[in-house]
N, C-alpha and C positions, 0 to 999 in steps of 0.2 A: 656460332654459341654451344653449349654442351649442355645440352636437354639434360643428361641422369644431374649434373652438378648443378640446375637450377632445381629439378627435383629433392635432392637432396637437403638444398639450404632450405627449400620451404617446407620440404617436414622438419628437419632442425626447429625452423619458426615456430608451428604447430607446436613442437614436444615444448619446447621454451617456454612457449606462453599456457602448454597445460601446466608447466610445473610453477611460472611463477603463480597460477591461483591457488596451487595447495600451499604456497608458501606463507605463513603466519606464522615468524616467531615472536614468542613470547617474553623474551629475555634469560631464559633457561640458559647454561654455559656450562662445557663440562670439558677438559683436559684433553682434546682431540690431540695434539702431540704425544704426549703419553701414553694414551690408549692405542694410536698406533706403532709405537713403538713397542709396546704388549703382545699386540695382534701380529706385528711382523716377526715379532722372535719367535711365536707358536706358530703361522705357516710356514716359516721357514726350517723350521725343524721337523714338522711332520711330512713335509712336501719334498722335502729332499731327501732323497735314500743315500746319499751318503753319511748321513748322520747316525750315531750311534748310538749315542746317548744325551738326553738333553742338557739344552741350556741350564748352567745353573747362576741363574738374578735372582735377585728381590722381588716378593711378588707386591710390585707397585701399584696392582690393579686395583687394590683393596685400600688406596688411599685417594681415590677416584673418586668422586662426588659429581652429581648433577646440582650444578647452585641454581638456585632460584626456582626448584621444581618439588614438589613433593614424591618423581617419582626416580627412585634409585639407578645407577648402572645395571645391578643382576634383572632389575626389574625390569628396564626398556631392553635388556639384550632379550629375554624371553618373550615380550610382547612381539619383537619382530620378528622370533624364530620362527615364533606360529605361525606368522602370517607367511614367511618366508620357505618353511618346509610341508605347509598345511594350507594349501591356496582354498579358497571356497569355491563352489560351483560355480563355471562361466567365467574364471579367471584360468585358463587352462595357456592363454596366450601372451609369451614374457612380455612384451608391451604391456598388457592391462596389466601383469602384476607388480611390472615395472612401477606403473603410475600410481597402482592401490598401494605400496611401501610409500610413495611420497605422501600421500594423505593422509599416511599414519603416522609420517616424520615431520608433519609442518609444521612443529613447535620451535624445532632444531634450525641450530644454521648450518649450512650449505656443508662444512666442512664433517659437524658433528654427524648431518645425516649417512656420509661415507664410510666415517672410522666405524659409527654403531653398525652398520650393515656389514663393514670387513667383521665386527667383531661375533656376531652371528655365525658370519663362515670361519673365522679359528675355532669357535667352540666347537661345531660341528665336526669339522674336520679332525679337529685337535683327538673330539671323544670319540672319533673313529677310527681312525689310525695311529692313533699311540700305544694301543698292545700292538700293532702288527710290528710297530718301530722296534720295543721294547721284548719284542718274543723271542730274539735270538739271544737275551741272560737272564731272562724274569719268565720262568714257569707259569705264574699266574699270568700273565700279561698274554700267553702263549693259547694259554687256557681262555681265555677271557675271546681270546680273537678267532678260537677255534668253534665257540658259541655261539660269536657274531657271524660264526659264515665266511668268515674273511679270510684271504692267501697269506699265509706266513713266508713264502716267498716273494718278495716284492719284486723283483724280475719281471714275474708275471704282469704288472700294471704300471712299468717303468715309464711303459711312453706315455701315458694319459697323466703322471706325476710331472713329468717334465716339462708337458703342455700349460698342466695345471699351475707349476712354478713358473713357468714365464708370464702367465697372464696373472697369477697374484702379484707377481713382481712389479708390472706394470702397471696394475691397480693401484699399490700400496703407492711409486713413483707420482700418478697423476694427485692421489688423495692428499701428496706432500705439498703439492704443488697451489691446493684448492685451501690448507690450512695457512699455506707462507701468504696467498693473495688476502686472505679473511683476516688478517695480522695485520695488513697496510694500513696508515691509517687515511684513508682514502678522506674522511671526515675534512682534516688537515690542509689538501692542498687542493688546488684546482687546475686539474687534469684535460688535456684533450676528450673531449665527449666521446669524440667517435674509439680512441682509443679503448678508452673506459666502459665504454660499451660493449665493442667488439670481446675485449677480456670478459666482459658478465655473461654474456653469452656464450663464451666455450667454458666459463668455470658451471654456469647450470648446464651445460650438457656432457662435461665431465665427470659431475656427480651423478649423471643418469647414466652414463657408459658403465661409472664403477656399480652403481647399483645393479642393472643390468647384465653385468657378466658376475656378480655374485651368485644372483640364479642363476644363471650359466652354470657355474661353478655346481652350485647344487644338484643341479639338475643329472649328474655324473655320478652321484655318489652309490645307487643300484648297481652301477657298473661293478664295484669294487668285489660285491658280492657274487652278481653273475660272472667273474673271473673264478671264483672256488667251483662254484656250480661247471663251470665250462670243463676242469678238469677230469669229471668222470664221462664224457661224452667228448670224442675228437671231432664230432660234425658240430657239435656247439662250439668247443671250442676256436674252430676255425670260421664260422659266421660271426662269435665275439671277436675274434680278432680283426676281421676287416670291417666291420662296429665301433673298433679302437680306436683304430688308426682312422677313423672318417672323424668320429669325436674328437680326437687329439688335435685334427686340421683345422676344425672349426674352433675349439679352442687357440688354437694359435692365431689362427685369424684375427681372433677379439684382442688376442694381445698386441701383433701388431699392430690394428687398430688406434688401441691405446696409446703406444710407441709413439706411433707420428704425431698422437692430440697431445701427450706429455711434451715433443719438442717444442710444437706449436706453443701450448700454451705456457711452457716456461721461457722460454723468451718474451711472452709479452707479459707476465709479469715480474720479469729483468725489468724490460721499460717502463712500465707505470712504477718499480719501485723507484728507478734511476730520476725518473720527474719529480716524485714525491720528496726525495734528498735532498733535491736540488733545491726548491720550492721551501722544506722545512728551513734548508740550513741559512734560507735570506731570510726566514720569517726572525729564527733565532737568534742573527743579527741584528735585528732591529727589534728585539723583545726587549726592549726598552726606552722604545720610541714610539710613544703614541698615548691614547689614553684606553682603557677599558671598564666598562661598568661594572665587575666583580673580577676574581680570580680564577674565573672557570676558561675562561682564552689561555691565558697563560698556562695554563694546569693541566688542560687537554694537547698543549702546543709541547710540552713537556713528556706528558707520557701517553703520547698520540698510538693509541692502540685500538683498533676497531672495537675489540672487549669493553663492554660497556660497566664490567666490573675491575678494574686495573688497580684495585688498594684492598686492604684488607687489614684488621684490628683484630687480634687472637686469629681464631677462623673466623671469623666473620669476614665474609666480604665485602665491599662497600664501594658505590660509583662514588665519585668526584664530586658532584652533583650535591655533596655530604659537607664539602668544605666550604662551600660557599656562605661568602661575607664571615667567614674567619681569617683571621693573622695565622700564615703558615711558615713554619719551621722547618724548611728544607736542610734536611740532615743527609750531608754525602760523608760515607764512609765506609772501610772497611769495616768485617764484622765487628762488633762491641769491643772496646776494652772500656779502661775503667775512665776514664772521663766520661761516656756517654752515660757510666751509669751514674757519674755522680750529675752529669745531665737533668737525667731523668727524676734525679731525688729534689734538684732543684724545681724542677718545672712540674711536677707531679706530686712530691709529696711533702711539702716543704710547707712548717706546720701558719705559716703566713699568707698562706694561699688565697684567694679569695674567689669569687664568682668568676674571676678574667680567667681561667681553668678553661672557661667554654667556650672564650672567644679565641682561642687559638690552640692548634696543632701539631705536634711534629709529626713531618712525613717522613719516613725513612727511606732512600736512595740507597739499598747496600751497591758499593763497588768493588769489582774482583782482581784478583792479583794480573791477572791477566786477560787478553779477549775473551777466552774460554773458561765458562764456569766449570769446575773442578765440583764431584758428584762430594767432596768433601766441605766443599764453600755451601752449596747446595743445603747440605744439612744443616750446616751450622747455619744458616740464615732462617730455615726451616724452624729450629730451638728458636730459636731469639725472635722471630717474628709471633710466635705464638707465645712466647712467655711474658713478656714485655708491653706496657700499656702505651707504646706510639703506634702511629698507623705506619704501613710500611708496602713499598708497591709488592705485589704478589707474586708475581713472577718476573723479578730485574732480571734474571738472563734472555730475556724476551727484549728488554726497552733496545730501543736504536743504536745503532754505532754512529752514528750523527749526534746524540743528545750526550750519548757517553763524551765524542770527543768534544762536544760544544764545553761541559763540564770540565775538560783539562786542558784545553786552549784556550779558551774563552775568561773561565772561570778561574781559571789557574788552580783545579784541583790536584794534590799532589799524595801519590800513594801510598805516602805513609802517616799522613795527618788526616784530622775532621773537618769537616767545615759547616756553618748552619747559613744559609739564606736565604732571607728573610721576604717575603710575599705578600703584601696587606693585603686588606680584601678587596681594594681596588685593581688589584693586580701589579701593584707597582713592587719594584724589586726596592725596597728603603736598608738593607742591609746587607754587603754580599759577603759578611762572614759576622754573623752575632756571636758566635761560640765564646770570647773571652768576656763579653757582656752575661753571658747565660750562667754561666761558670762564677762569678764575681756578685751577679746580684736574685740572680733564681727569676722570680714572678716576677720578682717590682720592677725589672728590664722592662714588661711591658709598655707597649707593643714592639719593641726590639728592633727600634731604628736607632741610626746613624744621631739623629735628634735628640734621640732621648737615651742613648750614651752621652753626649755631651753634656746634658741637662744633669744626670746623675753624680759625672762627677764635677759639676761643679757645686752640688748639696752634698757631697760626703768628701769629706777629707782624710788623714791618715789616725785611724781607730781600730779599736776593737771588734767593733760591728762589722767594717770590714773585711777584717781577716777573718772570724768567727762566724758570722752569723749563715746558717746556713748549714754548717759544717758540725758545730758539737751541741750535741742535741740540749744539755740545759743553759745553752747561752744564754737566752730568753729570762729565763726563772731568772739566772743572779741579775741580770741588767734590772729587773724589776724588782729587784732584794736590794740593789745598790751596793754589788758586791765588788772589790775588784780584782782584777784578774793578773797573773803574773804568765808570760809563758815565754819558757826557759829552752835553749837549744845547746847541744854540747857530745862530743865524744869521748869526753874525759871524765870518765864516770866518780871517778873521786871526787871531783868535782861536781859532780850533779848530787852526790851523797851531800858535802858539807851545805850545798845550795839548798837543799831539803829539809834538813836539820834545824839549820838557819831558819827555811818558812816557818816549818812548824814550830820553831819556839816564839815567833812574830804571832802566826795566827795563836795560841795560848797567852799572847799578851790581851788576845780579845780583837785584832783586826779580821775584818773581813774578806781574808782574804783566798780565791784559789786556782791553782796550781795547777800547768800543764806542759806538761814537759814533750816536746819533741826530738825524736831519736834518730840521726842521721846514720848512725850503723847497723848491719843485716845482724851481729852479732846479739845473741839473745841472752843473758845469762842471771844467774839467781835475783840482781840488783833490780835489772831489766822488768824480770817476772813481776817481783814484789809493786814496782811503782806501776805497773797495767793493771794488777790487779785491785790498787788502790787507787783507780782512778785517775791517775797524773800523767799516768802514760796515754797518747793516742795510740787507738789502734793502727795497725797496719794503714791499713785504710781509708782512715780518718786524718793521718800520718800522709799519707799521698794526698789528697785533693785540697789540703795545706797548701803544700807544694804545690799541685796546679793552680790554685787561687791566685800564689803569689805570681807564677810564670803569667797570668792571664791579665793581672794587676799590670805589670812590667810593659807585655806587648799590646797594650789599651792604651796608658800611658804615652809609650813610644812616641803611635801613631798622634799626639796631641799636643806632646809638651813641644816649648821655644827653644832655642839655644839661645836664645839672651834671658829667658828666665826660670831661676831656679824654682822645681815642683819637689815640695817635702815629699810627697807617696814613693814619687819615683826615684827618690831619694835613700830613702826608706828600706824600700824594698829592694833594692838594688843590694843595700847593705846587707840583707839576710842574705838571698840567692847566691851571692858572692862571698858567704862570710867562710876567711881562710880556719878552718877548725886545727891546722897544726899549730898556728900562729898562736893564735888564742884560744884560753879553757872554754869560752864559750860566750852565748848574748840573753837579752833577756828583753822581753817589752811586758809595759805593765802599763795599766789604765782603766777605767771602766767602758760601758759601753759606746761613748762617744766620743774618747779619748784614748790616748797609745801613747807611749815613750819607749822609744829604744836604748838598751843601757848596754855598756861594755858588758861582760860576765863576770872577770875580776872586780870592777870597780862595786858592780852590785853586789858581791859576797862582802866586798870589805864595808858596805856603807850598811845591808842588812847586821853586819857586827855593831856597829853602833848602834845602831835601834835595838837590838838584845841587851846591851850594853845598858842603856837609858834604862829598860827594865817597864816599871808601871807606870815611869813618869813619860813616856814612848804613850799612854793611852790618848786616846783623843785624835788621833791626826791619823787621817788617811796615809795608807801605805805610801802613793804616789810621794803625797804631801814629804812622809819619813823619808825617805829616800830622798828627794831632794833636797831636805834641809842637812841630812847628813853628808852630803856633797856640797853642801856650804864650807869655808875658810873659816877657822874661828876669826869671829870678829877682834880686832886689835886694838879697838877703840875700849878708852873706860867711859863713855858717858852709858851704863846700864842701869838699868833699874830693873829688882823682881817685883812681878806683878802677878796675878794671878792669870793664867792662861783662860779658864773656864770655871765657873763660881762655883760648879757645884762639884771640882773635883778639887783635892786639897796637895797636887802638884804645884810647881810652879816651873816657867820658865823664862829663863833669862833675857831679855829684850834689849835691844840697842835701841836708841832714841835718834840714832844718826843714818844708820842703815839700815834700819825696822826690820832687823832680822831675828827670827825666833830660835834660842837653842835649849831645847831639852836640858834641865839642870836638877841633880836631889837638890832638895832646900838642905840651907844650914841645920846644926843642932839649936844655932841662937832661935831659929823662926819658931 
């Protein structure tokens, strides 16, 4: 029996019990990893005597906030530093002072406790030693060091710096382990109780040793000033040298203790992580099996961090529980591109939106180009997540590789595409990619299930509404006013000029006709600019949205059409997407809200010329009707009579009693 080992274990059990009594987290959260990076940068600089210039890094500390708390980070550091540097009477024992600090930090999680104390250490030693490091190249820094009774020659306290550096490195490494453990999705897995219990005890003791070691480091501040004073006395210098070696040995001893703890703790965390990954993998494979009372289990599994606030909307951090009873559109993509902006327009800005927008949310899960997030990708994410109305994963770079691999392997997410996976309020996956139906129908596609998509296709055929609703800003107004619409496209601007000229003449005859020109060419000359200014030409953005919708219609139909049955919508949209602009001059689609007819461009202009020749005798016809009549061959039968087409008009039409065709014709003079 190892008596010393038993005593040590007993002492640790007592300490752990005291730590747990003072641990009362209230939900506040800070980015421990980011703060630790900054702390490590500061301490590495001021404690390493071979660094002559400060590290040029962006000041990220200003971006770190203490969430769900009225306490700011600077105030928290200041409050803790007072206790660490100015202990109250009766708190001279380092163990007592350590436990007092845990009382002060009771609302914070274990990783935050350690990092905040290290933040005090960085601020203190940074302020103390920065003038010394800069003195060699900055006279002002040299003067500050002298006034502060600090030696400019760093060789005089090099042993102490080396010991401090070793200890600080060990504290930082142990703290990284604590952060890693705190981010493990322990709640999402059923682990061996013995392994978890032992690891948790080591986490508590690791935090305790980091805090205690930080206090030990601060006790050595006075030494640096004593070094300068000792230069005036050889005897004092000798005594100080002995004390310095003894103190350096104590610091080194603490450092080696932490290194041993780090080795043991790191292995335990790796074991826990491996077990959790295996269990989550199994649960992910069965994610579509079984029933759930709501969507919470599924969302927690997919975004399974210990963090209680894994999501954000603008700068507001929100819990997963806020999405309960809502349909979730899980948007997987790289940083936003145009289709995603259109997605937002369809779901958030569309004028037909009703109260249904309260029943669903877009949850953006950005996927990096590689396994590791770049600084540029993080900046892009921060910009879009704080600018757009959707909800996003707050720190997507912390998502488990297990989850990301699941998206790619099981959900077949491709790096160059975006997909929308729909989870209903009961946690069921009702559509594995609703991107196309959202791009086609917007909020009308709610609840975005496959069955709803099938239902919508049963209700909608080839129509102007299918092509333009949600894209053209005045489409609904045109429909209400009963106006007809003509969409036309071409790369031949001479043909476009003729088309627009004929259309204007037809409009002057009284036809309620609106024109929309879609240009496939990137070149913009004076003619295209003029059409854009006259609102005939779609803006580049609206043109892109139009073609995106056609592509979505084609993909959606491809999933549903049967080879034995013709599908008019698929045939019409394929004509437009595959149109040969080199072989044909252009194309046109005419109709009202619920109708649409596709016409070859040359045939279109030929028929429009006929309508213009009819002049005022074409009044009373709709544009689509007139185009259809103009397409008919002259009646070869002689059984015709001249009858009024409309009593209120003086014009006449030739009506064939046999074929029942109408042909606008100028009345004879005898009539």
